[in-house]
N, C-alpha and C positions, 0 to 999 in steps of 0.2 A: 518670591520674596520671603526671607526667613523671618519668623516671628518667635521671640523668646520672651518669657515672663520673669520678672524679677520682683522678689518680695523681700522687704526689709523688716526685721533684722535677718530673717531667713530668706535666702535667695533661691527662687525656683525658676527653672528654665524649661522651655520646650525646644527640641531640635538642637541640643548641644550646649556647650559651655559659653558663658559670656566672655568674649575676648580671649578665648582659649585658656582661661584660668581654671585651675583645679581647686577644690576645697580639701584641705587637710586639717585634722584636729590640731589644736594648740595645747601646749602644756604650760602650767603656771606654778609659780611659787609665791606664797603669801607672806608678807612681812608687816609687822605692826610697829609703828614708832613708839618707843618707850621713854616717857618723860620722867620716870622715877619719882612720881608724885603720889599723893594719897589716893588718886583715882585709878592708877595704873592697874592694880590688881583686879578691880572690878571690870575694867575695860578688857583686859587680857582674857579674863574668864569668859566673857561674852563673845569676844572675837575668836578665840581658839575653837569654839564650837561651830564656826561658820565654814561652809564649803563653797567653792567657786561655781559649782553647777556641773551637770552631767556632760555638757558639751566640751569640758576641759579634762585633760589628764593632769594629775597633781604631782608636782615634784616637791616632796617634803625635804627641805634642806636644814642644815644645822642652824643657820641664821634665820630665826623667825621673829626676832626682836631687834630693832635698831635703836640703840640707846642714844638719847639726845639730852645733853646736860643743860640745855636752855629751858626757858619757861614754855608751858603749854599756851599761855596767853600771848596774843599778838595783836598789836594795834597799829593803825596807819592813819595818816592825816586825811580826813575827808575833804574832797575837792571843793564841795559847795560850802560847807560850814567852816572849814579850816581846823576843826577839832579832831582830836585823836579818837578813833573808833575801832571797835572790834573788826578785824579783817582776816582773810585767809592768807597765811604766809606762803611765800614761794621758796620751797626748800630743794628745788631741782639740783642746784650745784652741790649742795651739801650731801644729798642722797646719792648723786652720781659718784662723787668722790668716795663716799663711805662704801658703797657696793663694790667699787673697783679695788679699794684698799683691802677689803675683806675677801676679795677674789671670789665673790658670790657666783660668778659665771662658772668657775671650776667646780663649785659645789653642785650646781645644777647638772653639769655634764657627768659628774660622778654618780649622781642618782640615776640618770638616764642609762648609763652603762652598768648599773647595778654593782658599783664598786664595793667590795667587802673590806673588812677591817685590815686584812693582810695585803690589800692592794689588787687582788684578783678582780678582773672585770669580765663581763659577758654580755651577749646581745639579747638576753631573755626579755627584758622590759621593752627594748626596741622592737623585737619581733612581735611581742604581744600587742603593742600599740599599733603596729603596722597592720596586723590582722583585724583588729577592732576598728581601724579607720576605713577599711574597705567597704565600698557600697555594693548593692546588688548588681549594678551594671558592670563593675570591675570583676565581681565574682563570676558573672556569666562569661566574661572574656577569658578569665583564667580556666574555666571549665572547658571552653572551646579549644583552648591551646594545651589542654592536658597538664596544666601547671598546678592545679588544685592547692593542696595544703602548703607546699613550699612557696607557691606564688603568693599566698596570703601574707607571708612574712616580708615580701619585697616592699620597698619604699619606706622602710623604717627610718633611714637616715634623712629623708626629706622632712620628716616630722621634727627632727632635732632643730631644724632652722626655725621652727615655730615655738621656741622656748622663751617664755616671758616671766618677768618678775613684777608683782604688783605690791607697792608699798602704800599702806593706809595710814593717814595722819588725822587723828581726831583732835585737831587744834581747837583751842578756846572752849574746851568742854567745861561746863560750869553748871551749878545747881542754884537756882534763884527763884524768889517769889515775884510774881508779876501781878501788880495791882491794876485794876480797871474800874471805870465808872459803872461797869456792869458786873455785879457780883458773880454772875454765872461764868464770867470769863477769867476770874481770879484763880490762881493756882500756883503750885510749885512746879517749875519746869526744869528739865534738862535741856541745855542748848549747846551747840557746837558749830564749827565750820569744817566739816569733814572733807578730806581730799584723798584722791588716789593718784599715784604716780606710776606710769607704765614704762617698763624698761624691757629691752630685747637682749637676749644673750647673743653676742656677735661672734658666733662660732662659724667663721667663714670656711670655704672649701680648703683654702690654703692652711688655715689654722688647724682644721680637722685632720688633714694629712700629716701635719707636723706632730699632732697629738698621737696619731697612730704610730708614727715612726719612733717617737721618743718616750711615750708614756703608757702605751698599751701593754697590759700584762694579763695573761689568762692561764688556764691550767697547763697549757703546753709550753709556757715560758720556762727556760732553763733556770734552775734554782740559783745558779751563780750570777745571773743577770738581774735578779729581782730587787736586790737592795739598791742598785744604781737607778733602776726604773722608778722605784718609790721616791727616791730623792728628786728625780726630774719632775715627777708628778707634783710634788709639794711646792715646787717653784714655778710651775707652768702657769702662765697668765691667760685668762679668757675674759676679755672686757665685756661690759654691758653698756648699751647705748640708750639714752633717754628717748622715749617716743612721744609721750604727751602727759599732761596733768589735767585732771578735772576736779573741780571743787564745788561745793554747795553749802547751803545753810540748813540747819536742822533744829527743830525743837519738839519736845514731847512732854505733854502734861502728865503729871503723876496721879491726879485725882484726889490728892490728899486734902485739898481745901474742902471738898464736899464730904469726904470720908470722915472728917472730924465732926461733922454734924450728925452722924449716925449713932444709934444707940449701941451698947455693948453687944447685944444680941445680933444686931444687924451686921456688926463688924466681924463676928465669928472669930476665927483664928487668924484672920488677916491683920497684919500690922502696917504701920506707915513705912517701915523699912522694906517690907515686901513690895509695896507699891512703888517706892523709890527705886528699888533694884530692878523691878519689872520694866519701869519706864526707861531706865538706862539701857537695858538689854534691847528694848524696842528701838531706841535711837541708834545703837551700834549696828543692829541687824538691818534696819531700814535704810540707813546711809550706805552700808555695804552693798545691798542689793541695787540701790539706785545708782551708785557710782559705777558698778559693774555694767549695768544696762547702758549707761552713757558711753563707756569705753567700747562696748560691743557695737553700738550704733555708729561710732565715729572711726572704727577701724575695720576695713573690709576683710582683713585676714581672719577675723573672728566670725564672719558671716557665712552661713551655710549655703552651699550650691548643690542643687540636685535636679534631676529631671522630673518634670510634672507628668504623672501617669494619666490623669483624667482632669477635665475642666468643668464638668457639670455633674456633681459639684467638684471643686478643685481638690484633687488628691495627689499626695506626693509621699515617697517613701523616706520620710524623716520622722523622728519622734522624740521620745524621752532622751535618747542618746545625744540629740542635738539641742536639748533644752526647750523643746516646744511645750507651751503651757496653754491651758484652756482659756479662751477669750483674748489671748495675746494678739495684738493688732499688728498687721503686716501691710506694707505698701507694695503694691504689685506694679511692675513696670514691664513694658514690652520693648524689646530691642529689635530694631529694623535696620535695613540697609538702604542707603540712598542710591541714586543712579550711578554714582561712582564706586559703589560697593563699600562705602564707609558706614560703619555701624553707628547708630545713635539710639538713645533711650528715651522713652516717653512714658510718663506715669499713666497707668490705665485704670487702677482701681485700688480699693482697700478691702482686705479680707481679715477674718479672725479665725483662729483655730477652734474647732468644735471640741467636745469632750471625747471624741473618738480619736484618741492619740495612741499610736502604736508604741508598745514597749519593746524597743529594738536594742536594748542594752546588752548585747552579746555579739559575738563574731557572726557576721552574716553567713547564711547558708543559701543565699540567693532567692529567698522567698519572703522577704520582709513585707508585712502588710502596710498599706499607706495610711497616713493620717489625713483626716478630712477637714477642710476649711469651708467657711461660708463667706460670701461676698456681701459687704455692707454699703459699698459706694463705688461709682465709676463704671467703666465699660466692662461688660461681661467677657470673661476669658473664652477664647475659642481655640480649637486645635490649630497648630501651625501647619 
């Protein structure tokens, strides 16, 4: 009987891949909704410093702001009270139309194919990402078949299918004083209903072939053909499709209430504006990290799959490249086959990553050291 172990958000297996699926890195583009209000400059400053994490490749496109002429504030009728209350808006249709009107899908593909100002493209980024995506197991296979360096670059086009766009909306962002019957709980707060919208670039096999036929231009393209190809590229449409939305509520205290009670010496060079700005940055950053975690948990395409090397303790050759963090919790499942050969999964334990996390942020040479995990609950893992 086959036994495989599955860990969320990182998926670890023994004796093969779950349902024959492979893990490939995904690439993302980040876009922020721009309300053109008095808060936007501060929000953009904090947001532009954020990174999606080491498990993703980044596609930096021209469209990094999505201008919205409506209000940041949104209210809806509460079912119980019948009153209008702050709520998270659903901008799925608006964002889908905007992204496709702006042809953001083409922008993403232009980045992936390293398109230059003159329209020349190449496979440099695709090949680099393909090599970086390879695991030790794949490296060993390539060595055994004498494909080595050239083989490392294979599979790049499969990564193009994993191209996503994340649009972040810090709706209902506001600064307000919250009173309480307990003085210790009174303070000035930043509050918001942040949301992230996930879209996939729908670059199908048919569309990709058409793109190669009509829009591909490299150093070997005849000079006489280049102007027409540039024109075709400018009008080529690559759609994006909505995948999901996740929203939350967030509030961060500034500490200004207690700060005002301090003496001048105790305050030092810190000002209320410093505290206010720091709290806003904390809200923007905290919401960004939390929303990304939820997207990863709810989409298997973002979850890592790899072979478990040892089980006492659990060790696997994933690390910083896949976004592993110390004390991050993972759910481990075992996958078995019933009498009819049908696979089923059963949760068997909970583990956490130790601080022995390998830094594998480079192209593999087949000798990646494993990261170590420790089990905190459930059935002990055993070799398959």
